C-alpha positions, 0 to 999 in steps of 0.5 A: 681303185676299184677292184673288180672278181679280185683284179684291181683297176683304176679310177679316173676321177677328174677331167682328162687334160689336154697340155700344149706341147711344150707347154707347163702344167700343174698338178697336186702331188697326193700319194698313189695318184697315176699320171698317163701320158698319150703322145697323140699324132693328129687323133692317134695314139702314137705312145702310152706310158703310165706311171705313179706321179710320185715315181715323175717327180723324183726324176725331174 
């Protein structure tokens, strides 16, 4: 996380992955990691969700 003028911003350190629909993908569960999911229709974003990865793991 980077701080600019007293506000925090997330900084992406790894490349974006684009998993296929109904396919599994794997990631390391690291404290502080943020997961952003964007549901696309063609090239148009439809829904976006952002959560801490640990929260998502607890829900599964």
